[in-house]
N, C-alpha and C positions, 0 to 999 in steps of 0.2 A: 692278399685279398679277405680271407679270413677274420688274419686279425684287424684288418681298418673297420669291416664290420665289427667286429665283437665291443670295437676302442670307440663306437661311432653305437654299440648298441648301451655302451652302459653309459656313458654321456647322455642317451636318450634319458636309461634307470633315473639317471641323478637329478636331471629338471625333471622329472614327475614328482620323484621323490622331497624334491625342494620344492614345490609347488605344493604337493597335499605338507608339508611340514607351513612352508611361511603361508596356508593358508589365504594363498592368491590364487586369483583366477582369471583368466585371459574373454576379456571384449572386445571385441567388435562392433565397430560405428560408419555402417555403411552408406555414405547422402547422395543420391541422386539430384542434381543440381541441373537446373536452367546451362545455357550454353554461354562461353564465353562470362563467365561465373567469377573469374581470378581468386584470388586467394580466401579461399573458407577457412571457417571456425568450428568448432567445438567449443558451446560456453555451457555449465552447468554449477551444482550445489558443492562438489570435490572443493576440498581446503584447496587440488592443486588449477584450480580454473578457477580461482581470485575469492571466494565465490563468484559465480554466477557475474566477470567480468565476460566482455563482447566478445574480447580477442583472445578466451582462453587458449588456448590450441589450439596449433593450426595444424587441419587433414588435408594426408597427401594426396598424390594425384592429381592429373588431369584434365579436361571432356569435362562429365557429364557426371559421372562417376570419383566420388571422394573416400577415402577408406580414415579412421585409426583407429589407439590402439590398445587399450588400458590392460596393465592389470591390480586389482582390486581385491579388495578382504572379503571373502561369504559373509552375506547377512548384508553388504554395502546395498545401498535404496540411492542411485543414479537417477536423478533428473534432468534434463540436459536440453540444450535449443540448437541449431545453426546458425550462423548469421556471417557475416562478408567482411565482418570485423567490429561493428555498431550495433546498439539498438534502432537505431535510425536501418538499419540494413539489417534487420532482421530476417531469416523464411515462413516465409506463407504456403500454406496447402493449399492443400482440389479447391479449397472455395474461394481460395481468395483471400485468406484472413491470414493469421499469425494465426499458429497454432498453439494448443497449451502444450507444456511440459512433459515431453515422452520421457518414461519411466521403461527403469532395469533393476529390476532383483539378482541381485547378484547370487545365483546358488549353482553353479556350476558357468563351462563356459558357452558366454553366448556373441549371438551375432544381430545386431536387429541393424534394418532396409527403413531409410527415413527421403520420402520423398518433399521436395519440394520446386513448386513449379512455378513462382516469381518471389519476390526481396523486391520488403516494406518498400513502395512508395513515398515520393516527397513525403510529412504529414499533411503542407500546404492541403494537397492534391485531395486529399478525404475533409482537409474546413472547410476548403468551397463546393462541398459536394453532402450540405448535412443530409439531403434524402434520402441518402446514400446510405446516412449507418442505419435506418431502419427501427424508427424509434413511435412510441404508440403515443402522438402525438405532436407537435414542433420543435426541431431545433437550431438554435440562431447563433449565433459566434459573432463575437468581437473581438479583432482577429490584434495581433500586437498591440494589444492594450500597457502604457507607460505609464509609471509615477514617477515624480522628483523622487518621491521617499527610498527606491527602489532602486537598485544598476540595473535588471534585466525587465522586457519585455513579457507579455504574455499572454497567451492568448484566453478567453472565455465565455466558456459554452452555457447556455441561457438553456432551459427544456418549459414548456411551455404544455400544459398536460391536455388535453382536446377538451376541457371542460375549459379551459381559456379562452379558445376561438369559439365555444355551443353559447356560452355566460356570457356574454358581454359586459353584463354590466357589475361579475362580481370580482370584485377581489380574492387575493389570496396570499396565504402567508409564504415567507420563502424562506428555504434551506442555503444558505452558504458553502457550499462541500469544498473540501480540499483533492487536489492530484487530477483534477479535472477534467484532465485528456483519457481516466481509468471510467470514466460513470456511464457513459454510453455508447462508444460505440467500437465496437471487437475490430473493426481494420483501425485501433487510434493505441487502444490497449497497451498498455506494455507487455502481457502473456498472450494476447489474443484471446481476452475475457474481461468487457467489461462486469462492471456491478449490474446491470439489467434496474435502472432505476425506473426508468418509464412499465418494463413488466412488473415490478414491484407493485412501484403505483397504483397501478389500473387494477391488478388486479385483487390489492385492498379494498379501492377505493371502491370495487362490485358488491364487494363482502358486507360496504359499509362501516368498515372495523374505522378509517381515515375517512379525512376530508384530504382533495387533491392538491399537489402545493407548487409554486416553482421551484428551480431545485439552479441555484448556481455556480456553475464547475467551474474552477480555478485553477489554471493551470500550472506544474511546480514547474519550477527553472534550476539551472543546475543550480541555484546557491539553495536548496530545497532545505538541505542539515539547516541552514539556519537562518531561513525564513520560518522555519517552523520551531524555534530553536524556545524556552519560555525565560528571556532575559531573566525573568525578575526572579522567577525561581535556582537559574541560576550564581544568582550577588549572595543568595542569603547559603549558600552551604558551607558547611565548616573549612576550619583554614588546613585540615589535614586533609580537605580533597579540592580545596581551589584549584592546584597549580594539573590537577589530570583536571576538571572543568574546563580551566582555561586552554588548555590541551585540546580539547576533543571541540569547544567553543569559546577561540579569540573575543574575548571580552569587547574589542572597538570591530566584530564582524557580527556578534548579534543582533538577527535584525527581527529576528520577529516582532517586535512592539514597533515598528516598523510596517511591516506586514498589514497589522491590522489595524493600522491609524489607514492604509489604504482600503481595507475592506471599507472602515465603519465612515472616514470620510470623506473617497471618492468612488468606492465602487456600490456602495449604497446606495448615496443617494443621487448614483442616474441610471441602478434601478428600480429604483422608488419611481423616480420623473419617467421611463418609458415604458412601465409597464404597468399593471393597474394590480397592485402589494396591495399586503395591509398591513405597514411601515412599523410599527407598536413592536414592544420589547413579545409581546406573546406570544407575536406571531411571526418572527424570527431570529430562525437557529444557526446552527454552525454545528457541522458531521466531518469528518476522517478516521483518517486507519492511520496505525504507526505513529509517529510523529506528526501526521496529521487530523489523527485524533488529540494527540500533548499538546496543539499549538487551537482545535478547537474548543477545552475544556479551560487551557489557561487562559483564552478571547475569551469565554463570556467572562470569565474572573476578572481580566481586566476591563470588560465593558458590559458592564453588570445593567443598565441606563438602554442597551442594542440590543442585547441575545437572550431570552428569555428561555435556553434548552441550549444544553451540550449532546453531541455523542462519540463518541470514538469505541472506535472497534478495531481491539488491535491493542489495545492503550498502551503506552510508550514508556510506564510510572519509573523505567530506566534511566528517561530519557539520555544520557550517553550512549553513544552505538558501538565503544570500544569492547573487545574481548574483555581486554584486560579487567577493567572497570566494573563491565557488568553479572563475572562470572568468573573470576581469578577474584577480585579484591570484593568481590560480594562481602561480603562482613563487615566490611569499612564502608562500602561507596553506599549502600542500599539502606541503613541508618541513616547516612547523612542527608544522602536523596527525602528522605521522607518527612525530616524532618524540618529541611527548607520548604517543601508544601505546604508542612505546619504551619511554621512563620506565616506562607507566602501567605494564603490562605485565608489562614488571621486575621491580617491586615488586611484583606476586602470589604466589599458590602455585598456576599453572597447570601442572600437570603433558601434556603432552599423552598421554599414555597412558590418564590418566585426564576428560579432556575434551577430549572432538573438537568438531571447526570445521568449520561447512561456510560456504562464502560463494558469493556466484557475481552474478554481474551481465547487462544483455541489450545491447545495443548501438541500441538505441530510442530516442527520447523521456528525457531526462535522464538514462540509466541508460548514454549512454557519455560522458557526463561522471563517469563511476566510473571507465575504465579506468586516467589516469598513477596515481588514486590506493591500485589493487587494488594494481596492478603496482610502486608507491612498499612497499605495507604489504606485498607475501610475506615477502620476504626478514627482515623481520619478525620473521614469525613464523617461519621457517626456523631468524632465530637464538632462538627458543621451542624451540629440536627438533621441533617439529611438521616433518612427513614428507608430503608430497605423493601423499595415492591410499592413505593408514595412517591416519594422526588427522586428515589436513588435505583440506578437499572446495574450491579453489578451482577454479568451473566460469564456461564463458563461453555465455550461447549469440546468438549472434549471430543479431541480426533484431528479440528480444525485447524487448518495450516495455515501460513501465515501471505495470502497468496488476495488476489480478488476473487479468483471460484471462491474462497473459501467467504468472501466477505457479502457476496452474490449469494449465497449460498443463507445465508442467515438477515440479509438484509431486512427482509421485511419485521423483523424483529424492534431495532430499532426506530426503522421508517413508523410504524404501530406505535409505538412511544413518544415520537417527535407530534405526530399529526393531530393524535387520536382527538376527539373529545374528552375532555373534562367536567366537573366541574369546580367553584370557586374554592380555593385553601383558603379563603378568609377569616 
């Protein structure tokens, strides 16, 4: 018996030594879920989980308690969510909305418990209840808007500020914003945090900093990456990266130009017919984040007679999305992409006095990859005649992450840039 106990003790000591030597710690996540939830999954920011694959790792257990145990290096920051295997069935918190990411800083053995009160409902339930979004003003939905130019139908949410109803003779500028599902309603937004467009706008209006505007939120589709791809830029990349660019964005599937035509030729005329807009270029703007930022700036360059300003939050200047290109092959990929943008912009009718540009990035997850790209692009924009602080705002937000929470926190800045009163630049 003593020999068995000694052997067991030595195994325990060896295990402890191994844990100390390899720097790994045990992290246990416990989820309390509704009855009859079926399979439950952990999604998170670790490479082993996708990252952020909705069905990243199945949790163990049945009934209301599920568990998963991970071994993670000291110093790891784990962000995670609980799902039923898809983002349409994400766990809801006590408020009945999608929760922000839960977070663990691994500095020892950790145990965390999260309570899920329900699973995300069919998105059409929320679309059918726009008042439930709680916006300051009015939210109007056009459901399943189709275009012969594009494969997928999409919802379009139109935000009307309270001044729209209060001033029935007034006309309003319009911001066309991408990833529209994330702008107004936390019940729908990807991370349970919407951009808070209405709150930010009304606070600025109350301060006298801007005029109110209509915001048209165009929902993204499963073709988001291809719809937001700047085909005209990708066509100009040098031969040494053409194959890589074609692998990420097959030439016959680059539908960014068609997506912009949908906005310009179909959506904007309908908005101008049905709402009291100021339809001219000087009152028509584009806004988006990440690749939505990219298609905003590209859209203004493609349609300079239609759009007078573009705001790109977490501007995805790298254009590609693969780690292989934007990180591993940065010394080849970055100069090729920058040169393609320079050639593209030089062939367009962008006048800095009439086409204002906001581009920014943070310094947190993913956004830190943008730093060398934006630094390389600024001389290109200056060469086009853009002037910092006048016709161009290129901001850096230290520590800001790449998510709706970060964009919500700084939204007042690009809104002020787009909607403030400006003296004539002529």
